[in-house]
C-alpha positions as CSV (number, residue, x, y, z in Angstrom):
1,M,-0.1,0.2,0.1
2,R,1.5,3.1,-0.9
3,S,1.5,6.1,1.4
4,K,-1.3,8.1,-0.6
5,Q,-3.3,4.7,-0.4
6,F,-2.6,4.7,3.5
7,L,-4.0,8.2,4.3
8,M,-7.4,8.2,2.3
9,V,-8.0,4.8,3.4
10,F,-7.2,5.4,7.5
11,G,-8.2,8.9,7.3
12,V,-11.5,7.6,6.0
13,I,-11.7,4.9,9.0
14,L,-10.6,7.2,11.6
15,V,-13.6,9.7,10.7
16,V,-16.0,6.8,10.9
17,L,-14.7,5.7,14.2
18,A,-15.0,8.6,15.2
19,L,-18.7,9.6,14.2
20,I,-19.3,6.1,15.5
21,G,-18.0,7.1,19.1
22,F,-19.5,10.1,18.9
23,S,-23.1,8.7,18.5
24,D,-23.0,6.3,21.1
25,V,-23.4,3.2,19.2
26,L,-20.8,1.3,20.7
27,K,-21.6,2.4,24.2
28,Q,-22.8,-1.9,25.0
29,N,-19.6,-2.9,23.0
30,D,-16.7,-3.9,25.6
31,V,-14.1,-4.2,23.1
32,L,-14.2,-0.5,21.6
33,M,-14.9,1.7,24.1
34,F,-13.6,5.3,23.2
35,N,-14.2,8.6,25.2
36,R,-14.9,12.1,24.2
37,N,-11.5,12.7,23.8
38,E,-10.4,9.7,21.4
39,N,-13.1,10.5,19.4
40,I,-12.2,14.1,18.7
41,V,-8.4,12.6,18.1
42,H,-9.9,10.3,15.6
43,L,-11.6,12.6,14.4
44,I,-8.8,15.3,14.1
45,V,-6.1,12.9,12.7
46,G,-8.4,11.1,10.2
47,A,-9.6,14.6,9.0
48,L,-5.6,15.6,8.5
49,A,-4.9,12.4,6.2
50,L,-7.5,12.6,4.3
51,V,-6.5,16.8,3.4
52,A,-3.3,15.0,3.1
53,Y,-4.0,12.9,0.8
54,Y,-5.5,15.6,-1.6
55,F,-3.1,17.8,-1.6
56,A,0.1,17.2,0.1
57,K,3.2,16.0,-2.1
58,A,4.2,12.8,-2.2
59,N,7.3,13.3,0.1
60,L,5.4,14.7,3.0
61,Q,2.7,11.9,2.3
62,K,5.4,9.5,2.8
63,N,6.9,11.3,5.8
64,L,3.1,11.5,7.4
65,T,2.3,8.1,6.8
66,L,5.7,6.9,8.8
67,L,5.0,9.7,11.8
68,A,1.4,8.1,12.3
69,G,3.2,4.4,11.9
70,V,5.2,5.1,14.8
71,V,2.7,7.2,16.5
72,A,0.2,4.0,16.7
73,L,3.1,1.9,17.6
74,Y,3.9,3.9,20.0
75,F,0.1,4.1,21.9
76,G,-0.7,0.6,20.8
77,V,2.5,-0.7,22.9
78,H,1.7,1.6,25.8
79,G,-2.0,0.5,25.7
80,L,-0.8,-3.1,26.6
81,F,0.5,-1.8,30.0
82,L,-2.0,0.3,31.2
83,S,-4.8,-1.5,33.4
84,P,-8.5,-1.1,32.5
85,T,-9.6,0.7,34.7
């Protein structure tokens, strides 16, 4: 998957995930529970990814994709060590 495709696909996924989170559809689900702040971050990052998809040059798209991967890896590993309470 190229950087441009990554920005488009995951930008849409993050925006949709934020909108679902704001709509309280997943309140009964124990697996995907996001608070308001997480929904706001998902919406902002998803929107920025879509803006970069349409307007950024290829080199910037590549760097943004790398940055998104590093940040996602950090929060994924960090989340493994947090207690659920």
